[in-house]
C-alpha positions as CSV (number, residue, x, y, z in Angstrom):
1,G,0.0,0.0,0.0
2,T,0.9,3.6,-0.2
3,P,2.5,5.0,2.9
4,G,0.2,7.3,4.9
5,Y,-2.9,6.2,2.9
6,V,-6.0,6.0,5.0
7,P,-8.9,4.1,3.4
8,E,-12.2,6.0,3.3
9,I,-15.7,5.3,2.2
10,N,-18.5,7.7,1.4
11,L,-22.0,6.3,1.4
12,D,-24.9,8.4,0.2
13,Y,-28.4,7.1,0.2
14,G,-31.9,8.3,0.5
15,F,-35.2,7.0,1.6
16,S,-38.7,8.1,2.4
17,C,-40.6,7.7,5.7
18,Q,-44.2,8.5,6.3
19,T,-44.2,8.3,10.1
20,F,-41.0,10.3,10.7
21,A,-42.7,13.4,12.2
22,R,-45.6,13.7,14.6
23,T,-48.5,16.1,14.5
24,V,-50.1,17.7,17.6
25,G,-52.8,20.2,17.1
26,D,-51.7,22.7,14.5
27,R,-48.0,21.9,14.8
28,I,-45.7,19.3,13.2
29,F,-42.7,18.2,15.2
30,V,-39.8,16.9,13.1
31,P,-36.6,15.4,14.6
32,V,-33.3,16.6,13.2
33,S,-32.2,13.0,13.1
34,M,-34.0,9.7,12.2
35,F,-31.7,7.9,14.7
36,T,-31.9,8.1,18.4
37,S,-29.5,7.2,21.2
38,W,-26.5,7.1,18.9
39,L,-23.9,6.9,21.7
40,S,-24.1,5.3,25.0
41,A,-21.9,5.5,28.1
42,Q,-21.5,3.4,31.2
43,K,-23.3,5.0,34.1
44,T,-21.6,3.1,36.9
45,A,-18.1,3.6,38.1
46,R,-15.5,2.6,35.6
47,H,-12.5,0.5,36.6
48,N,-10.5,0.3,33.3
49,D,-9.4,2.8,30.7
50,L,-11.7,3.6,27.8
51,V,-9.7,3.1,24.6
52,I,-10.9,4.3,21.3
53,E,-8.4,2.7,18.9
54,K,-9.8,3.9,15.6
55,G,-11.6,7.1,15.0
56,S,-14.8,7.2,13.1
57,S,-17.3,9.9,12.0
58,G,-20.6,10.2,10.3
59,I,-23.1,12.8,9.1
60,D,-26.8,12.4,9.1
61,S,-28.6,15.0,6.9
62,I,-32.2,15.6,6.1
63,S,-33.9,17.8,3.6
64,L,-37.6,18.7,4.3
65,T,-40.0,20.7,2.2
66,V,-42.2,22.8,4.4
67,P,-45.8,21.6,3.7
68,E,-48.2,24.1,2.1
69,G,-50.0,26.1,4.8
70,Y,-47.2,25.8,7.4
71,V,-44.4,28.0,8.5
72,V,-41.2,27.4,10.5
73,E,-41.8,28.1,14.2
74,V,-38.6,26.7,15.7
75,L,-35.2,25.7,14.3
76,P,-32.6,24.3,16.7
77,P,-29.6,26.5,17.1
78,E,-26.3,25.8,15.4
79,T,-24.1,23.8,17.8
80,R,-20.4,22.6,17.8
81,Y,-18.8,20.6,20.6
82,D,-15.2,19.3,20.8
83,C,-13.5,17.2,23.5
84,E,-10.7,14.6,23.9
85,A,-13.1,11.8,22.9
86,G,-14.8,13.3,19.9
87,W,-16.8,16.1,18.3
88,Y,-20.3,16.8,17.1
89,S,-22.0,19.6,15.2
90,L,-25.6,20.5,14.2
91,A,-26.5,23.0,11.5
92,V,-30.2,23.6,10.6
93,S,-31.3,26.2,8.0
94,E,-34.4,27.1,6.0
95,D,-34.3,28.6,2.5
96,G,-37.2,29.0,0.1
97,G,-39.4,26.6,2.0
98,V,-36.8,23.9,2.3
99,I,-35.2,23.0,5.7
100,R,-31.9,21.3,5.8
101,A,-30.5,19.7,8.9
102,E,-27.0,18.2,9.2
103,L,-25.9,16.4,12.3
104,G,-22.3,15.2,12.4
105,V,-20.4,13.2,15.0
106,G,-16.9,11.8,15.3
107,L,-15.0,9.7,17.8
108,I,-11.3,10.5,18.1
109,P,-8.7,7.8,19.0
110,C,-7.9,8.3,22.6
111,R,-7.3,6.6,26.0
112,L,-9.3,7.9,29.0
113,S,-8.5,6.8,32.5
114,P,-11.4,5.8,34.8
115,D,-11.0,9.2,36.5
116,S,-11.4,11.0,33.1
117,Y,-14.3,8.8,31.9
118,S,-16.7,11.7,32.7
119,I,-15.3,13.4,29.6
120,Y,-16.8,10.7,27.4
121,R,-20.0,10.4,29.5
122,D,-20.6,14.1,29.2
123,F,-19.9,14.0,25.5
124,T,-22.4,11.2,24.8
125,K,-25.0,12.8,27.0
126,S,-24.7,16.2,25.3
127,F,-24.6,14.7,21.8
128,N,-27.7,12.6,22.4
129,K,-29.6,15.6,23.7
130,V,-28.6,17.6,20.5
131,A,-29.5,14.5,18.3
132,D,-33.0,14.6,19.8
133,S,-33.5,18.3,18.8
134,I,-36.8,19.1,17.1
135,I,-37.9,21.3,14.2
136,V,-41.4,22.8,14.8
137,L,-43.7,23.8,12.0
138,K,-47.0,25.7,12.6
139,K,-50.1,26.2,10.5
140,K,-50.4,29.7,9.2
């Protein structure tokens, strides 16, 4: 192989889902991500180091046309978080009746001692909260 070469794959796919959002009264609630609980962390005391040997990253993006008769009421704020164990970002925008949401997350190769495990636990907790963000549409 070529020295320094890092294999990479980009996978782009699309699909439709009829029960992705939920309607309550005159509002539609749309999650920014179709996936929930992406990352998990041990809640009890840790006795061994956490070792992330190989980093990984992914981006989940959605594109949503605002239905006729609705307007955007709430878009989640743009967010970026970085720590020793990884990063995540969320960007949501609306232009011309189309909402785009992009949620990215990456794990960074690292070794965290049991005393430093709270770094990873806080990262996963914070990321999952952002991944559960909701776009709100309201009838005109």
